[in-house]
C-alpha positions as CSV (number, residue, x, y, z in Angstrom):
1,M,12.5,-11.6,172.1
2,K,11.6,-11.1,168.2
3,I,8.2,-11.8,167.2
4,H,7.4,-14.9,164.9
5,Y,5.9,-14.3,161.9
6,Q,4.0,-17.6,161.8
7,L,1.8,-15.8,164.6
8,I,1.0,-12.8,162.3
9,A,-0.3,-15.5,160.1
10,L,-2.5,-17.3,162.8
11,I,-4.2,-14.1,163.8
12,V,-5.3,-13.1,160.4
13,I,-6.5,-16.7,159.9
14,T,-8.1,-16.3,163.2
15,F,-9.6,-12.6,162.2
16,L,-11.2,-14.3,158.9
17,F,-12.5,-17.0,160.7
18,G,-14.3,-14.7,163.2
19,C,-15.7,-12.8,160.4
20,N,-17.3,-15.8,158.7
21,L,-18.9,-17.0,161.6
22,K,-20.9,-13.7,162.7
23,K,-21.4,-12.5,159.3
24,A,-24.8,-12.2,158.3
25,H,-26.0,-14.0,161.5
26,K,-27.8,-11.7,164.1
27,S,-30.0,-14.7,165.3
28,D,-28.4,-17.6,167.3
29,K,-31.1,-19.7,165.3
30,A,-29.7,-21.9,162.3
31,D,-31.3,-20.9,158.6
32,S,-34.1,-23.2,158.1
33,L,-34.5,-22.0,154.4
34,E,-34.7,-25.6,152.4
35,V,-31.9,-24.5,149.9
36,K,-29.8,-26.9,148.1
37,T,-26.3,-26.8,149.5
38,T,-23.2,-26.9,147.5
39,D,-21.2,-29.7,149.1
40,N,-17.9,-27.6,149.1
41,T,-15.2,-30.2,149.7
42,D,-12.5,-27.3,150.5
43,W,-14.7,-26.6,153.7
44,D,-13.8,-30.3,155.2
45,N,-10.1,-28.8,154.8
46,E,-10.9,-26.5,158.1
47,F,-12.8,-28.0,160.7
48,Q,-12.8,-25.1,163.1
49,G,-13.1,-22.7,159.9
50,S,-15.3,-23.2,156.9
51,F,-16.9,-26.6,158.1
52,I,-18.0,-25.5,161.3
53,Y,-19.5,-22.3,160.1
54,H,-21.7,-24.0,157.2
55,F,-22.7,-26.5,159.5
56,M,-24.0,-24.3,162.4
57,T,-25.5,-21.8,159.8
58,D,-27.2,-23.9,157.6
59,Q,-29.6,-26.3,158.2
60,T,-29.5,-28.3,154.9
61,F,-25.8,-28.8,155.2
62,Q,-26.2,-29.9,158.9
63,R,-28.6,-32.5,157.8
64,E,-26.5,-34.1,154.8
65,R,-23.5,-34.3,157.5
66,T,-25.5,-35.5,160.4
67,S,-25.4,-39.3,161.3
68,E,-28.6,-40.9,160.7
69,D,-28.7,-42.3,164.3
70,I,-29.1,-38.7,165.6
71,K,-33.0,-37.7,165.3
72,G,-34.6,-34.5,166.0
73,L,-31.5,-32.2,167.0
74,D,-32.5,-28.4,167.6
75,Y,-29.7,-26.7,165.4
76,V,-28.1,-23.7,166.7
77,N,-25.1,-21.1,165.6
78,Y,-23.7,-21.2,169.0
79,F,-21.0,-18.5,168.1
80,A,-23.5,-16.1,167.2
81,V,-23.9,-14.7,170.3
82,M,-20.1,-14.9,171.2
83,D,-17.0,-12.8,171.0
84,Y,-14.5,-15.8,170.8
85,T,-14.0,-19.6,170.6
86,L,-12.2,-21.3,173.3
87,H,-10.0,-24.3,172.7
88,I,-8.6,-26.5,175.2
89,F,-5.2,-28.4,175.1
90,P,-4.2,-31.4,177.5
91,S,-0.6,-30.3,177.4
92,F,1.4,-26.9,177.3
93,K,1.6,-25.6,173.6
94,S,3.7,-22.6,172.7
95,K,2.2,-19.7,170.4
96,D,4.6,-20.6,168.1
97,D,3.8,-24.4,167.4
98,K,2.4,-24.9,164.1
99,N,-0.2,-27.8,165.5
100,L,-1.3,-25.1,168.3
101,I,-4.7,-24.4,166.5
102,S,-4.5,-27.3,163.6
103,D,-7.2,-29.5,163.0
104,V,-7.2,-33.3,164.7
105,D,-6.9,-35.6,161.5
106,K,-9.8,-37.8,162.1
107,Q,-11.8,-36.4,165.0
108,N,-13.1,-33.6,166.9
109,L,-15.2,-32.2,169.5
110,L,-17.2,-29.5,170.5
111,S,-18.7,-29.5,173.9
112,V,-21.3,-26.9,174.9
113,L,-22.9,-25.9,178.5
114,E,-26.6,-24.2,178.4
115,N,-27.8,-23.7,181.5
116,E,-27.3,-27.3,183.4
117,E,-27.3,-29.2,180.1
118,F,-23.9,-30.3,179.1
119,K,-23.5,-31.6,175.2
120,T,-20.8,-32.9,173.7
121,F,-20.7,-33.2,170.0
122,T,-18.3,-36.0,168.0
123,F,-17.5,-35.1,164.8
124,S,-15.2,-37.7,162.5
125,K,-14.1,-37.9,159.0
126,D,-15.2,-40.6,156.4
127,N,-13.8,-40.2,152.9
128,N,-12.3,-36.7,153.3
129,K,-15.5,-35.4,154.7
130,W,-16.6,-33.9,158.2
131,Y,-20.0,-36.0,160.1
132,L,-21.5,-35.5,163.3
133,K,-21.5,-38.8,164.6
134,S,-22.5,-38.5,167.8
135,L,-24.3,-36.4,170.7
136,V,-24.3,-36.8,174.6
137,K,-26.4,-35.0,176.8
138,T,-25.3,-35.0,180.6
139,L,-26.3,-32.8,183.5
140,F,-23.7,-30.1,184.8
141,N,-23.6,-30.2,188.4
142,P,-20.2,-28.1,189.3
143,D,-20.9,-29.1,193.3
144,S,-20.5,-33.0,192.9
145,A,-18.0,-33.3,190.1
146,K,-14.2,-32.3,190.0
147,G,-13.1,-32.3,186.9
148,F,-11.0,-29.4,185.4
149,I,-14.2,-28.0,183.5
150,D,-15.6,-28.0,187.1
151,F,-12.6,-26.1,188.6
152,L,-12.5,-23.7,185.4
153,Y,-16.4,-22.8,186.6
154,D,-15.2,-22.2,190.5
155,F,-12.1,-20.1,189.0
156,S,-14.2,-18.0,186.7
157,K,-17.1,-17.3,189.4
158,D,-15.4,-17.0,192.3
159,T,-12.8,-14.0,193.1
160,S,-11.3,-15.5,196.1
161,F,-11.1,-19.1,194.9
162,R,-9.7,-17.7,191.6
163,N,-6.8,-15.9,193.7
164,S,-6.2,-19.0,195.5
165,H,-5.1,-20.6,192.4
166,I,-3.2,-18.4,190.5
167,K,0.8,-18.8,191.0
168,F,2.1,-15.2,191.7
169,P,4.1,-13.1,190.8
170,L,2.0,-14.2,187.4
171,K,4.2,-14.2,184.5
172,F,2.4,-12.4,181.7
173,T,3.6,-11.9,178.1
174,Y,2.4,-9.5,175.7
175,L,2.7,-8.4,172.1
176,D,3.7,-4.7,172.2
177,M,2.2,-3.3,169.4
178,E,4.7,-0.3,168.4
179,D,7.6,-2.1,168.1
180,L,6.2,-5.6,167.6
181,K,8.2,-7.4,170.4
182,D,6.9,-9.7,173.0
183,T,7.3,-8.0,176.4
184,T,7.0,-10.1,179.4
185,E,5.9,-8.7,182.8
186,Y,5.3,-10.4,186.6
187,L,2.1,-9.1,188.0
188,T,1.1,-9.6,191.6
189,I,-2.4,-9.9,193.1
190,Q,-3.1,-6.1,193.3
191,D,-2.0,-6.2,189.4
192,L,-5.0,-8.3,189.0
193,S,-7.6,-6.7,191.3
194,D,-9.6,-5.6,188.0
195,F,-9.1,-9.0,186.5
196,N,-12.5,-10.6,184.9
197,F,-12.5,-14.4,183.8
198,D,-16.1,-14.9,183.9
199,I,-16.1,-17.0,180.6
200,F,-19.5,-18.9,181.9
201,R,-21.7,-15.4,181.9
202,D,-22.8,-16.0,178.3
203,K,-25.9,-17.9,177.1
204,Y,-23.5,-20.8,176.0
205,F,-20.2,-22.0,177.4
206,C,-18.7,-23.8,174.4
207,F,-15.2,-25.1,173.8
208,F,-13.0,-27.2,171.2
209,H,-11.1,-30.1,172.8
210,S,-9.9,-33.8,172.0
211,G,-11.7,-35.5,174.6
212,L,-12.8,-34.5,178.1
213,D,-11.1,-37.6,179.8
214,K,-8.1,-36.3,178.3
215,I,-8.4,-32.9,179.6
216,D,-9.3,-34.7,183.1
217,N,-6.3,-36.6,183.0
218,A,-3.8,-33.7,182.1
219,D,-1.5,-32.3,184.5
220,R,-1.0,-29.2,182.1
221,I,-3.8,-27.6,180.5
222,C,-3.5,-24.7,177.8
223,L,-6.7,-22.4,176.9
224,L,-6.7,-20.5,173.6
225,F,-9.5,-17.8,173.1
226,R,-9.6,-16.7,169.4
227,G,-11.8,-13.7,168.7
228,I,-14.6,-14.0,166.4
229,D,-15.0,-10.4,164.3
230,N,-12.3,-9.1,166.4
231,G,-8.3,-9.4,167.3
232,I,-8.7,-11.4,170.5
233,F,-5.7,-13.9,171.0
234,L,-5.1,-15.2,174.4
235,L,-3.7,-18.2,176.3
236,Y,-3.9,-19.4,179.9
237,Y,-1.6,-21.9,180.8
238,F,-2.9,-24.0,184.1
239,E,-0.8,-26.7,185.9
240,R,-1.6,-29.0,188.6
241,K,0.6,-30.1,191.5
242,D,-1.1,-32.1,194.4
243,D,-4.2,-32.4,192.8
244,V,-4.3,-28.5,192.9
245,W,-4.7,-26.6,189.7
246,Q,-3.3,-23.2,189.4
247,L,-2.7,-20.3,186.6
248,V,1.0,-20.3,186.1
249,R,1.0,-18.2,182.9
250,E,-0.8,-15.8,180.5
251,E,0.0,-14.7,177.1
252,D,-1.8,-11.9,175.2
253,Y,-1.2,-11.6,171.2
254,S,-4.5,-9.7,170.7
255,T,-4.3,-6.8,167.8
């Protein structure tokens, strides 16, 4: 299959985005210096790039772009300790779909799991500027709830559970860097004996999405992992049949 040049452009954008998130930020605490921020409206053109970077790392900008109804936030650059960002789509997306990593026009959500607390930040656009409009905090208990995130937690933590929720042979497509072509293989359970999918191991589990209700009501889910300061570009496709989720396809276009 001939590689599509749109994918190369997406990977370049992903690399630049990742460099920005980690550049000069060794701590996960946001900069608390009282420095007047240059409110560059260009940042608002890319929510999951320039805007979220400045929102996470510049406390003055954070306050300027937070609704007055939200008080006493402990701002943290969640991405400073992570190797990737995760995007969850309530449908199957193709790597060549131009909307795969594009911003939602009027609203974006970022959910963060830290210990047993689940936070969902809702950002909306007013007059072409992004603002944090709401923050909802709930307790996370994967034993009592059965939404997709709870399934994902079990899939991540329990090898036996994971193997029973993979459709074998698993279709695996990757970018062959020598001839820049897509290559497809079909993996058996033995091929995945070293498969590490513990995405809840880090201090924070964060993901961008368009609504938890949309995720839980979907029958097809696409997970996109985009590297921060590295070339990670992974897609995992899950499908629900008879109320049971399965991983049905994996794609790796990392560089």
